[in-house]
C-alpha positions as CSV (number, residue, x, y, z in Angstrom):
1,M,0.0,0.0,0.0
2,L,1.4,3.4,-1.0
3,I,1.1,6.4,1.2
4,T,-1.0,8.9,-0.8
5,G,-1.6,11.6,1.7
6,T,0.2,13.4,4.5
7,F,-0.4,15.7,7.3
8,I,1.8,18.9,7.4
9,D,2.8,19.9,10.9
10,D,3.2,23.5,11.6
11,G,5.8,22.9,14.3
12,L,3.9,24.8,17.0
13,G,3.3,21.7,19.2
14,D,5.5,18.8,20.2
15,I,7.2,18.3,16.9
16,A,10.2,20.5,16.2
17,S,10.0,23.1,13.4
18,N,12.0,22.6,10.2
19,N,12.0,26.5,9.9
20,W,11.3,26.2,6.2
21,G,10.3,29.0,3.9
22,I,8.6,28.8,0.5
23,K,11.7,27.5,-1.3
24,E,12.1,24.6,1.1
25,W,8.4,23.8,1.2
26,E,8.2,23.8,-2.6
27,R,11.1,21.4,-2.8
28,D,9.2,19.0,-0.4
29,F,6.0,19.3,-2.4
30,F,7.9,18.3,-5.5
31,V,9.3,15.2,-3.7
32,M,5.9,14.3,-2.3
33,K,4.3,14.5,-5.8
34,E,7.0,12.3,-7.2
35,V,6.3,9.5,-4.7
36,G,2.6,9.5,-5.2
37,I,1.2,11.8,-2.5
38,S,-2.0,13.5,-3.8
39,T,-3.5,14.8,-0.6
40,V,-2.1,17.3,1.9
41,I,-3.6,18.1,5.3
42,P,-2.1,20.9,7.4
43,L,-2.4,19.9,11.1
44,R,-4.3,23.0,12.3
45,C,-4.9,26.6,11.3
46,G,-3.9,27.8,14.7
47,L,-2.9,26.5,18.1
48,C,-3.9,28.2,21.4
49,D,-2.6,31.8,21.0
50,W,-0.7,31.2,17.7
51,A,-2.3,31.6,14.3
52,N,-1.1,30.1,11.0
53,Y,-2.7,32.6,8.8
54,P,-3.7,36.3,9.0
55,S,-6.9,35.7,11.1
56,E,-9.1,38.4,12.4
57,A,-11.2,35.8,14.1
58,L,-8.3,34.3,16.1
59,V,-7.1,37.7,17.1
60,K,-10.5,38.7,18.3
61,Y,-11.7,35.5,20.0
62,A,-8.4,33.7,21.0
63,G,-6.0,36.6,21.4
64,A,-3.7,35.0,18.8
65,R,-0.4,36.2,17.6
66,L,-0.4,36.7,13.8
67,P,2.4,35.2,11.6
68,E,4.5,37.3,9.3
69,N,3.5,35.1,6.4
70,D,0.3,33.2,5.6
71,W,1.4,29.6,6.2
72,I,-2.0,28.1,5.4
73,G,-2.2,30.2,2.2
74,M,1.3,29.0,1.2
75,M,0.3,25.3,1.7
76,L,-2.8,25.8,-0.4
77,S,-0.9,27.6,-3.2
78,L,1.6,24.8,-3.3
79,A,-1.2,22.2,-3.4
80,E,-2.7,24.1,-6.4
81,K,0.7,24.2,-8.2
82,Y,1.3,20.5,-7.6
83,E,-2.3,19.5,-8.2
84,M,-2.9,18.0,-4.8
85,E,-6.1,17.8,-2.8
86,F,-6.1,20.1,0.2
87,L,-8.0,19.4,3.4
88,M,-8.4,22.6,5.5
89,P,-7.7,22.2,9.2
90,I,-9.6,23.9,12.0
91,Y,-8.3,25.6,15.2
92,C,-7.1,23.8,18.3
93,G,-7.2,25.6,21.6
94,W,-7.0,22.8,24.0
95,Y,-9.6,24.5,26.2
96,T,-11.6,22.7,28.9
97,D,-14.5,25.0,28.0
98,K,-16.2,23.3,25.1
99,Q,-18.5,26.2,24.3
100,K,-15.5,28.5,24.0
101,E,-13.8,26.0,21.6
102,L,-16.9,25.8,19.6
103,S,-17.5,29.5,19.4
104,I,-13.9,30.2,18.2
105,N,-14.1,27.4,15.6
106,F,-17.4,28.5,14.2
107,N,-16.0,31.9,13.5
108,V,-12.7,30.5,12.2
109,I,-14.4,28.1,9.9
110,D,-16.5,30.9,8.4
111,E,-13.4,33.0,7.9
112,L,-11.4,30.1,6.3
113,W,-14.1,29.4,3.8
114,A,-14.5,33.1,3.0
115,K,-10.7,33.5,2.6
116,Y,-9.8,30.3,0.8
117,G,-13.0,28.6,-0.3
118,K,-12.7,29.7,-4.0
119,S,-9.6,27.4,-4.5
120,K,-10.4,24.4,-6.7
121,N,-8.0,22.4,-4.6
122,F,-9.9,23.0,-1.3
123,K,-11.5,19.5,-1.3
124,G,-12.6,19.1,2.3
125,W,-11.8,19.7,6.0
126,Y,-9.7,18.2,8.7
127,N,-11.4,18.2,12.1
128,S,-8.3,18.7,14.2
129,F,-9.7,17.4,17.5
130,E,-8.0,14.1,18.2
131,L,-11.0,12.4,19.7
132,N,-10.5,9.2,21.8
133,S,-12.6,7.0,24.1
134,R,-11.4,8.7,27.3
135,F,-13.2,11.8,26.2
136,K,-16.4,10.4,24.7
137,S,-18.3,13.4,26.1
138,S,-16.5,15.6,23.5
139,A,-18.1,13.7,20.6
140,D,-21.0,16.2,20.5
141,M,-18.5,19.1,20.2
142,V,-16.6,17.3,17.4
143,A,-19.8,16.6,15.6
144,S,-21.0,20.2,15.9
145,V,-17.7,21.5,14.3
146,G,-17.9,18.9,11.5
147,R,-21.5,19.9,10.7
148,H,-20.6,23.5,10.6
149,C,-17.7,22.8,8.2
150,K,-20.1,20.9,5.9
151,E,-22.8,23.6,6.1
152,V,-20.6,26.5,5.1
153,S,-18.9,24.6,2.3
154,G,-21.7,22.9,0.5
155,N,-21.2,19.5,2.2
156,L,-17.4,19.0,1.5
157,P,-16.1,15.9,3.3
158,V,-14.7,16.0,6.8
159,L,-11.8,13.9,8.0
160,L,-11.2,12.9,11.6
161,S,-8.0,11.1,12.9
162,P,-8.7,9.8,16.4
163,Y,-6.3,7.8,18.6
164,I,-6.6,4.7,20.8
165,P,-5.6,5.3,24.4
166,Y,-5.3,1.7,25.5
167,T,-1.9,0.0,25.0
168,L,1.4,1.2,23.9
169,F,4.6,-0.8,23.6
170,N,7.4,1.1,25.2
171,P,10.3,-1.2,26.0
172,A,11.8,1.4,28.3
173,K,8.8,0.8,30.7
174,E,7.4,-2.6,29.8
175,K,9.5,-5.8,30.1
176,T,7.2,-8.5,28.7
177,L,4.4,-8.7,26.2
178,K,2.3,-10.2,29.0
179,N,2.4,-6.9,30.8
180,I,0.9,-5.0,27.9
181,S,-1.4,-7.5,26.3
182,C,-4.7,-6.1,25.5
183,E,-7.5,-8.1,27.0
184,K,-10.3,-9.3,24.8
185,S,-12.7,-7.3,26.9
186,Q,-10.7,-4.2,26.0
187,L,-11.1,-4.9,22.3
188,Q,-14.8,-5.3,22.8
189,Q,-14.9,-2.1,24.8
190,H,-13.1,-0.3,22.0
191,Y,-15.7,-1.4,19.5
192,A,-18.5,-0.4,21.9
193,D,-17.0,3.1,22.6
194,W,-16.6,3.9,18.9
195,D,-19.9,2.4,17.9
196,E,-21.4,5.0,20.3
197,M,-19.2,7.9,19.2
198,L,-19.5,7.3,15.5
199,A,-23.3,7.1,15.8
200,E,-23.1,10.7,17.2
201,L,-20.7,11.7,14.4
202,E,-22.9,10.5,11.6
203,G,-23.7,13.4,9.3
204,S,-20.8,15.4,10.5
205,T,-17.8,13.2,9.6
206,D,-17.1,11.3,6.3
207,I,-13.7,9.8,6.8
208,I,-12.1,8.1,9.8
209,A,-8.3,7.6,9.8
210,F,-7.2,6.1,13.2
211,Q,-3.7,6.9,14.3
212,D,-1.8,3.6,14.2
213,G,1.0,4.3,16.7
214,H,-0.8,3.9,20.1
215,V,-1.2,0.1,20.2
216,A,1.4,-2.7,20.6
217,Y,2.6,-4.2,17.3
218,H,1.3,-7.7,18.2
219,E,-2.2,-6.3,18.7
220,F,-2.1,-4.1,15.6
221,A,-4.1,-6.4,13.3
222,D,-6.8,-6.9,15.9
223,F,-7.4,-3.1,16.2
224,L,-7.3,-2.7,12.4
225,A,-10.0,-5.3,12.0
226,I,-12.2,-3.7,14.8
227,N,-11.7,-0.2,13.5
228,S,-12.7,-1.2,10.0
229,K,-15.8,-3.1,11.2
230,V,-17.1,-0.2,13.3
231,I,-16.3,2.5,10.7
232,K,-18.0,0.5,8.0
233,K,-21.1,0.0,10.1
234,H,-21.5,3.8,10.2
235,N,-21.0,4.2,6.4
236,M,-17.8,6.2,6.7
237,K,-14.7,5.9,4.6
238,I,-11.8,3.9,6.1
239,W,-8.4,5.5,5.9
240,T,-5.3,4.7,8.1
241,N,-3.0,7.3,9.6
242,V,0.5,5.7,9.4
243,E,2.7,7.3,12.0
244,L,6.2,7.6,10.8
245,F,7.8,8.4,14.1
246,S,8.9,6.1,16.9
247,R,7.3,6.2,20.3
248,D,9.6,3.5,21.6
249,M,12.8,5.5,22.2
250,P,13.4,5.9,25.9
251,H,15.8,8.9,25.9
252,F,14.5,11.2,23.2
253,R,11.2,11.9,21.5
254,F,9.9,11.1,18.1
255,P,12.8,10.0,15.7
256,P,11.8,8.6,12.3
257,L,10.5,5.0,12.6
258,D,12.3,1.9,11.5
259,W,11.4,1.0,7.9
260,R,10.7,-2.6,8.8
261,I,7.9,-1.4,11.1
262,V,6.5,1.0,8.5
263,D,6.4,-1.8,6.0
264,Y,4.7,-4.1,8.5
265,K,2.0,-1.4,9.3
266,L,1.3,-0.7,5.7
267,S,1.1,-4.4,4.8
268,E,-1.3,-5.2,7.7
269,A,-3.5,-2.2,6.8
270,E,-3.8,-3.5,3.2
271,K,-4.5,-7.1,4.4
272,K,-6.7,-6.7,7.4
273,G,-8.0,-3.2,7.5
274,Q,-10.2,-2.8,4.4
275,V,-8.4,0.6,4.1
276,E,-9.2,2.8,1.1
277,K,-6.2,5.2,1.6
278,A,-3.1,5.5,3.7
279,I,-2.1,8.9,4.9
280,T,0.7,9.7,7.3
281,F,1.9,11.8,10.1
282,E,4.0,13.0,8.6
283,F,6.2,13.3,5.6
284,A,8.1,16.5,6.1
285,H,9.7,15.6,9.4
286,F,10.0,11.9,9.3
287,M,10.3,10.8,5.6
288,S,11.5,13.8,3.7
289,P,15.1,13.5,2.3
290,F,15.4,17.2,3.5
291,S,14.1,16.7,7.1
292,L,16.1,17.9,10.1
293,W,16.4,14.2,10.9
294,A,19.1,12.5,8.9
295,S,17.5,9.1,9.3
296,A,14.3,10.4,7.5
297,R,16.3,10.4,4.3
298,N,17.2,6.8,4.9
299,L,13.5,5.9,5.5
300,F,12.6,7.7,2.3
301,C,15.2,5.7,0.4
302,R,14.0,2.4,1.8
303,Y,10.4,3.3,1.0
304,C,11.3,4.2,-2.5
305,E,13.4,1.0,-3.0
306,H,10.4,-1.1,-1.8
307,N,8.1,0.6,-4.3
308,G,10.4,0.7,-7.3
309,I,10.9,4.5,-7.2
310,D,14.3,6.1,-8.0
311,A,15.0,8.0,-4.8
312,E,18.3,9.4,-5.8
313,K,16.9,10.9,-9.0
314,I,14.1,12.6,-7.1
315,I,16.5,13.9,-4.5
316,D,18.9,15.3,-7.2
317,E,16.1,17.0,-9.1
318,A,14.7,18.5,-5.9
319,S,18.1,19.7,-4.8
320,A,18.6,21.5,-8.1
321,M,15.4,23.4,-7.8
322,K,15.8,27.2,-7.6
């Protein structure tokens, strides 16, 4: 299974910034296009008191700092140039006050559509709330935001990428598989939780792409099967979000993942998950040959080798871009 979509992280959260400008970003879009990526998804249009575009709404309602450049606009213009579908992200404030989060996002969504909605590459929305079963009570808020996105844009599709807060294989903390095995009852509870939440999300959400990095590898196929079953029941599209960074390293955070694990996750998704599309978090930091991580280039080369793509030719052509 090829990766055909990627998130684009703004670097405002827990992932380090590449500090790229338009030249560096265009080089990366060229590389992404060459390896078959056709969908780009910025992670968010703003985070807390930072904005990623010149937003009057975020200044007024969230006290946001405005950027010197329009980062969202730059991403959209590059998507247009390289003929990629663009899913517009919403704002993430990490507020405990759901009504405040909703109010800000309703104003932001209206503004985003007014500002960028004429672009032919604006193909849908990314609902940036990372819903999970520990916060089932937030499903109504996530649904409200998704409905508003669809209402203002003439029913463009909405993507949600939730995570699974059950098991996580961390060899620095766990010594045996027995200690982290997921009980059958937990798998059943996972289905029940998401059956309930997806019922509430019907009509507001079109695509579900579970993050694949929060479960132990020996349980990966079980969760894929359950995710597919419950998503299919609610008539939503099944994507997978292939995380390209490692959560297993004990001493530093988020290096690019071992190619063997990436290959395993993609293979299992294709065999067990009834997955229509593989997207990733995320190309620029963890697979780009120009990432701040040197090992990301190696992951890129292994991925290209596996899929019969000439990595060195692409790197040389991208490096020569002016």
